[in-house]
N, C-alpha and C positions, 0 to 999 in steps of 0.2 A: 284309863284302861290298866289292865294287872300286869302286862307283859305275857300272860299264859295263852291268850286266846291263840287257837289253830294250832299248837304246839302238840304232837303226839307224844304221850309220855306212856312208857310200860309200867304197869303195876305188876309186882311178884310179890304175892303173900299167901300164905297157907291158911290163916284164919279168916274164913268168910266175912265175918262183920268186919274186921280192920279192912279188909280188900275194898268192901263195898265202903265203908267211910271214907277210905282214900280216894277212891273212885269218885265218889259224888263231891268231895272238895275240888277236885282237879276239873270237873265236869262244870262245876259252878263259877270256876275261874275261867272258862270257855275254852279248856284244853280237851284234846280228843283223847280219851283212855284206851290204849291197847292192853288188851286182855280184861280182867286181870287173869294172869297164870298163878294156877295153885299147885303145880307141880314142877319139877326141875325139867322134865322133856318138855312140857307146853313152854315154859319160861325160855328155855335155849332154843327152840322153834322160832318163837316170837323175837327174840335178842338178833337172833342170824338171819333174819328174812323179812321183818317188818321195817319201814320207814319210820325211824322214831327220832325225837329231838332231844329225849332226856328217859330216866327210869329212876323208879323208887323200888329197891329191892328189899325185902325181909333178908336178914343174914344168913337165915338157914330155912329151909321148908323141911318140915316133918322130921327135923333131926339133921338133916343133909346140908351141909354149907353150900352157898350158892357162887362159888368160885368159877364154874365154867361159864356162868351167866356172866359174872364180871369180865372175864376172860372175853366173852364174845362181843360185848358192849365195848370194852377196850380198844379191840381189835379194829372196830368200826369207827372208834372215835365219838362213842355216845356216852355222854356224862350220865353219871348215876349217883343217887345217895342211898347210903344203907339206913333203916331202921331196924331196931332190935327191943326186945322186951328183956334183954341181959344186961346187967350193968357191968361196968367196966370191960366190956368186950374190946379186945385191942386190935383193931384195925387202923391200918395206916390214915390218917386223916388228909393227909396229902394225896393220896390216891383217890379217895372219896370220903365226903362226911358221914357222919353217922348221928342218925337222931334217935331218940329214944321213944319208947311206946307207953302212953298213948302219944300219937303224934300230934304235934302242937301245928294247926293248920299254917299260922302265919310264919313260923319257923320253917314249914316245909315250902311254902312259896318263895321265900326270901332265898334260900337255898337253891332251889330250882332255877331261879332266876339270875343267880350269881354263878352257877354252873354253865347255863346256856350263853351267859354273856362273855365268860371265860373258859372256854373248853381248854382241857388240856393239852 
């Protein structure tokens, strides 16, 4: 078993096809996808009110940073990984790992497992 079966993972992504691809990967691994959330308001509501084991966050939605979403997840102790299509974006990898787009499925799976095994 891959360790993600039954885990509730929030997907926050403003690009439909990337959100669908990410959701499909997670579902294939047995996880329950929460969302995907395409807007900051929707993402914040899900991050604050849904039972979550982890999250996959696009670093910005429609040009706006997802800091409020990250803060809400941190406040609840929910680990997350950032994904971005921008090279060299400087976020603190100690606070949350950063993966580039296109997302490498195996890399995402390993990072999520590590985050859930070693919560901050």
